C-alpha positions in Angstrom: 0.6 15.2 13.6 -2.2 16.0 11.1 -0.3 18.9 9.6 2.8 16.8 9.0 0.7 14.1 7.4 -0.9 16.6 5.0 2.3 18.5 4.2 4.1 15.4 3.2 1.4 14.1 0.9 0.2 17.3 -0.7 2.2 18.9 -3.5 0.2 22.2 -3.1 2.1 23.1 0.0 1.5 26.9 0.1 -2.3 26.8 -0.1 -2.5 24.0 2.5 0.0 25.8 4.8 -2.1 29.0 4.5 -5.3 27.0 5.4 -3.6 25.4 8.4 -2.3 28.8 9.5 -5.7 30.5 9.4 -7.9 27.7 10.6 -5.9 25.4 12.9 -5.8 24.8 16.6 -3.0 22.7 18.1 -1.8 21.7 14.7 -5.2 20.4 13.5 -7.9 22.1 11.4 -10.7 23.7 13.4 -13.7 23.0 11.2 -15.8 25.8 12.7 -13.1 28.3 11.6 -12.6 26.5 8.4 -16.3 26.7 7.5 -16.4 30.5 8.3 -13.3 31.1 6.2 -14.6 29.1 3.2 -18.0 30.8 3.3 -16.3 34.2 3.3 -14.1 33.2 0.3 -17.0 31.9 -1.7 -19.0 35.1 -1.1 -16.0 37.1 -2.2 -15.4 35.1 -5.3 -19.0 34.4 -6.4 -20.5 37.8 -5.4 -24.0 37.9 -6.8 -23.2 35.5 -9.7 -25.1 32.2 -10.2 -23.3 29.0 -9.4 -24.0 25.6 -10.9 -23.0 22.6 -8.7 -22.6 19.0 -9.8 -24.6 17.3 -7.0 -24.2 13.5 -6.9 -25.6 13.0 -3.5 -22.2 11.7 -2.3 -20.4 13.0 0.7 -18.2 15.5 -1.1 -20.8 17.1 -3.3 -23.3 17.2 -0.4 -20.9 19.1 1.8 -20.1 21.4 -1.1 -23.8 22.1 -1.5 -24.2 22.9 2.2 -21.2 25.2 2.1 -22.2 27.0 -1.1 -25.9 27.4 0.0 -24.7 28.9 3.3 -22.7 31.4 1.3 -24.9 32.3 -1.7 -28.4 30.9 -1.0 -30.7 30.8 -4.0 -27.9 31.7 -6.4 -26.8 28.1 -6.1 -28.3 25.7 -8.7 -27.8 22.1 -7.9 -27.8 19.7 -10.9 -28.1 16.0 -10.3 -27.1 14.2 -13.5 -28.6 10.7 -13.4 -26.0 9.0 -15.6 -27.4 5.5 -15.4 -24.1 4.7 -13.6 -25.5 4.9 -10.1 -26.1 2.2 -7.5 -29.4 0.6 -7.1 -32.3 3.1 -6.4 -29.7 5.8 -5.8 -31.2 8.4 -8.2 -34.5 8.3 -6.4 -32.7 8.5 -3.0 -30.7 11.6 -4.1 -33.8 13.4 -5.3 -35.6 12.6 -2.1 -32.7 13.9 0.0 -32.3 17.2 -1.8 -35.4 17.9 -3.7 -37.2 19.4 -0.8 -34.3 21.5 0.5 -33.8 25.3 0.1 -31.9 24.7 -3.1 -32.6 25.1 -6.8 -32.5 21.3 -7.6 -32.8 19.8 -11.0 -32.6 16.1 -11.9 -31.4 15.3 -15.5 -32.0 11.8 -17.0 -28.9 11.3 -19.1 -28.5 7.5 -19.0 -28.8 7.1 -22.8 -26.2 9.7 -23.7 -23.6 8.5 -21.3 -24.0 4.8 -22.3 -23.8 5.9 -26.0 -20.6 7.7 -25.3 -19.1 4.8 -23.4 -20.0 2.2 -26.0 -17.0 0.1 -27.1 -14.7 1.9 -24.6 -12.6 -0.4 -22.3 -9.6 1.8 -21.2 -10.2 3.1 -17.6 -8.6 6.5 -18.4 -10.7 6.9 -21.5 -13.8 6.1 -19.5 -13.0 8.8 -16.9 -12.2 11.4 -19.5 -15.4 10.7 -21.5 -17.5 10.9 -18.4 -15.8 14.2 -17.4 -16.4 15.7 -20.8 -20.1 14.6 -20.9 -20.7 16.0 -17.4 -19.5 19.4 -18.4 -21.6 19.4 -21.6 -24.7 18.5 -19.6 -24.0 21.3 -17.2 -23.5 23.8 -20.0 -26.8 22.8 -21.6 -28.7 23.1 -18.3 -27.0 26.4 -17.6 -28.6 27.6 -20.8 -32.0 26.7 -19.6 -31.4 28.4 -16.2 -30.1 31.6 -17.7 -26.7 33.2 -17.2 -24.5 31.0 -14.9 -21.2 32.4 -13.9 -19.4 29.6 -12.1 -19.2 25.8 -12.1 -18.8 24.3 -8.6 -17.5 20.8 -7.8 -16.9 18.7 -4.8 -13.3 18.0 -5.6 -11.1 17.0 -2.6 -7.4 16.8 -2.3 -6.9 13.1 -2.9 -8.6 13.7 -6.3 -5.9 16.3 -7.1 -3.0 14.1 -6.0 -4.1 11.0 -7.8 -4.9 12.9 -11.0 -1.2 13.9 -11.2 -1.8 17.7 -11.0 0.5 20.2 -9.3 3.6 18.1 -9.8 2.2 14.8 -8.5 2.5 11.6 -10.4 -0.6 10.4 -12.2 -2.5 7.5 -10.5 -5.8 7.9 -12.3 -7.7 10.9 -13.7 -10.7 11.8 -11.6 -13.6 12.9 -13.9 -13.7 16.3 -12.1 -10.0 16.9 -12.3 -7.9 15.1 -15.0 -11.1 14.4 -17.0 -12.0 18.0 -17.3 -12.2 19.3 -20.9 -10.1 22.3 -21.8 -13.0 24.5 -23.1 -15.7 25.1 -20.6 -18.4 27.7 -20.8 -18.0 29.2 -17.3 -16.0 32.1 -15.9 -14.3 29.9 -13.3 -14.6 26.7 -11.4 -15.2 26.9 -7.6 -13.9 23.9 -5.6 -14.3 24.8 -1.9 -13.1 21.4 -0.6 -10.1 21.2 -2.8 -7.6 21.3 0.0 -9.4 18.8 2.4 -9.1 15.1 2.9 -12.1 12.9 3.2 -12.1 12.7 7.0 -12.0 16.5 7.1 -14.8 16.8 4.6 -17.0 14.6 6.9 -16.1 16.7 9.9 -17.0 19.9 7.9 -20.3 18.4 6.9 -21.2 17.8 10.5 -20.3 21.4 11.4 -22.6 22.6 8.6 -25.5 20.6 10.1 -25.8 17.9 7.4 -27.6 14.7 8.7 -25.4 11.8 9.8 -26.6 9.5 7.0 -25.2 12.0 4.4 -22.0 12.8 6.2 -21.1 9.1 6.7 -22.5 7.9 3.4 -20.3 5.4 1.5 -17.9 7.2 -0.8 -18.9 6.8 -4.5 -16.6 7.8 -7.4 -17.8 10.5 -9.9 -17.6 8.1 -12.8 -19.9 5.8 -10.9 -20.2 2.1 -11.7 -18.5 2.7 -15.1 -15.2 2.1 -13.3 -16.5 -0.9 -11.3 -17.6 -2.6 -14.5 -14.2 -3.8 -15.9 -14.0 -3.5 -19.7 -16.9 -2.2 -21.8 -19.8 -0.7 -20.0 -23.3 -1.8 -21.0 -26.7 -1.5 -19.3 -26.9 -5.3 -18.8 -23.5 -5.3 -17.0 -24.5 -2.3 -14.9 -27.8 -4.0 -13.9 -25.9 -7.1 -12.9 -23.4 -5.1 -10.8 -26.1 -3.1 -9.2 -27.8 -6.2 -7.8 -24.5 -7.8 -6.6 -23.4 -4.5 -5.0 -26.8 -4.1 -3.3 -26.5 -7.6 -1.8 -23.0 -7.0 -0.5 -24.0 -3.7 1.1 -27.1 -5.3 2.6 -25.1 -8.1 4.2 -22.6 -5.7 5.6 -25.5 -3.7 7.2 -27.1 -6.8 8.6 -23.8 -7.7 10.2 -23.7 -4.2 11.8 -20.4 -3.3 10.2 -21.4 -0.4 7.9 -19.8 2.2 10.2 -16.5 0.3 10.9 -15.6 -0.2 7.2 -14.7 3.0 5.3 -15.6 1.8 1.9 -17.1 -1.4 0.5 -18.5 -2.4 -2.9 -18.7 -5.0 -5.6 -16.9 -5.0 -9.0 -18.0 -6.9 -12.1 -14.8 -8.3 -13.7 -14.4 -9.0 -17.3 -13.5 -12.6 -16.6 -15.8 -15.7 -16.9 -15.3 -19.0 -15.2 -16.7 -22.5 -15.3 -19.2 -23.3 -12.5 -22.1 -25.4 -11.6 -25.6 -23.8 -11.7 -28.7 -25.8 -11.0 -26.7 -29.0 -11.3 -25.4 -28.2 -14.8 -22.2 -26.7 -16.1 -22.2 -22.9 -16.4 -19.8 -20.3 -17.8 -20.5 -17.2 -15.9 -19.1 -13.9 -14.6 -17.0 -13.2 -11.6 -17.9 -10.6 -9.0 -15.1 -9.2 -6.8 -15.8 -7.7 -3.4 -13.7 -4.8 -2.1 -13.7 -3.5 1.5 -11.1 -1.2 3.0 -10.3 0.7 6.3 -8.5 4.0 6.1 -8.1 7.3 7.8 -7.5 9.5 4.8 -8.0 7.4 1.6 -4.4 8.1 0.5 -3.5 4.8 2.2 -5.8 1.9 3.0 -5.8 -1.6 4.3 -8.2 -4.4 3.3 -10.9 -5.1 5.8 -10.8 -8.4 7.7 -14.5 -9.3 7.1 -16.0 -12.3 9.0 -16.0 -15.5 6.9 -19.7 -16.0 7.6 -20.4 -12.6 6.1 -18.3 -13.3 3.0 -19.9 -16.7 2.6 -23.5 -15.4 2.9 -22.7 -12.6 0.4 -21.2 -15.1 -2.1 -24.1 -17.5 -1.7 -26.7 -14.8 -2.3 -24.9 -13.2 -5.3 -24.4 -16.5 -7.1 -28.0 -17.6 -6.5 -29.8 -14.3 -6.9 -27.8 -12.5 -9.7 -28.2 -14.0 -13.2 -25.0 -14.7 -15.0 -22.6 -14.8 -12.0 -21.2 -18.0 -10.7 -18.1 -17.0 -8.7 -17.3 -14.4 -6.1 -13.8 -13.4 -5.0 -12.5 -11.0 -2.2 -9.8 -8.4 -2.8 -7.1 -8.5 -0.1 -4.8 -5.8 -1.6 -3.9 -2.7 0.3 -3.3 0.9 -1.0 -0.6 1.0 -2.1 0.1 -1.0 -4.2 -3.6 -1.1 -5.3 -6.0 1.8 -5.4 -9.4 1.6 -3.6 -11.2 1.4 -6.9 -10.1 -1.1 -9.6 -10.1 1.4 -12.4 
């Protein structure tokens, strides 16, 4: 049963049990009830205060934006921080999706400051914590321009809490919005309306709130962005290489009609070079890894059995169209023992 699955995996038993008790039907969450309950809680907590939301355009932050806007309307300020760590053309897509909505939407170009902070950093935990710190500082600066802002909102979901080792769980990795949070923040409180939900439940809630299908079923994307898909030091050149490789992979999956049958798929730029043959001559180029998984809740996952023709076409395109890459590999590790992301 859904309730049993959640109770075994969540260390925050009491809050989850209360949520199930208030909003469940036949042992499973009723998202209509859940939405009503969450909206009421947000209204009670936020009152007439202003709320600043980190809007990435991903599933979690988009659902959080819909939920918060239903509760507090124009008192919600959505800040999209363009870190330079996004997928190809993603910044423009996010602005197009949310810029015309009934929200206070602001896009911040922060690529330079994020790359500066990440220069020379190779440790995955250090990357996540640096990005988390910088996110908060950007929000604080923007809050100063908006005026008095009382609350910071985030699209944190329960797997983030579990993997960040909070509430008694063992640390797997710090999420930038959980373990990467700085101790001193310039807000009264943090509002995390999705904190007790798993990814599948967040998608269901988004549909109940009337979000379009392309947003509800969008590919999950980590808060630290491509910084944790570039293994080792992060540079603009490496990011550009990864963006192109990732775009090709996603394009080929879409052409094969498999985008809705795979829960998450993306490319990783490893920090390994290998000998190859390019244009008839010896080359020493980078290795791109491909990752695709199927899962119900993102706490456990299996690697997707992609067709060989799809993998072959993707590898041929990446090695011929992306400068500096001469080898492509496919990750066949489940979760556990691996995580979905490499860092």
